[in-house]
C-alpha positions, 0 to 999 in steps of 0.5 A: 500500500505504501508503494501504491500511495507513493506512485499515486502521489508522484503521478499526480505531481507529473499530471500537475506539471504537465497541466501547467506546461499545457496552460502557461497562464496558470502559475505553479507554486511549490512550497515546502510547507514544513520549511521555516521560509514557507511564509516568505515563499507564499508572500512572494507568490501571492503578495500576502504578508508572510505573518498571515501564513501560520503553522497552527495544526502542529503535531501534538503528542497524544496520550493513550489511557489504559482504558483505550481513550485518547487525551489530545490537547486542544490546539488553538488558532489565533486570529 
């Protein structure tokens, strides 16, 4: 299953790049979303201040109790 998903993902990237080559009026922006410079990349591409591109759903640790329930800390989004 991992190889199938990887293959699908890579094929999808090829389809997107092919589409953009075919229709050059479309702009392709590739962003490494886990990069500390992602906000700057998005600001350069779209003109929206990099401070607006936050990272709010960071992975948080999850504690599993003996009874099988999960304790997930709440994650807030600043506005």
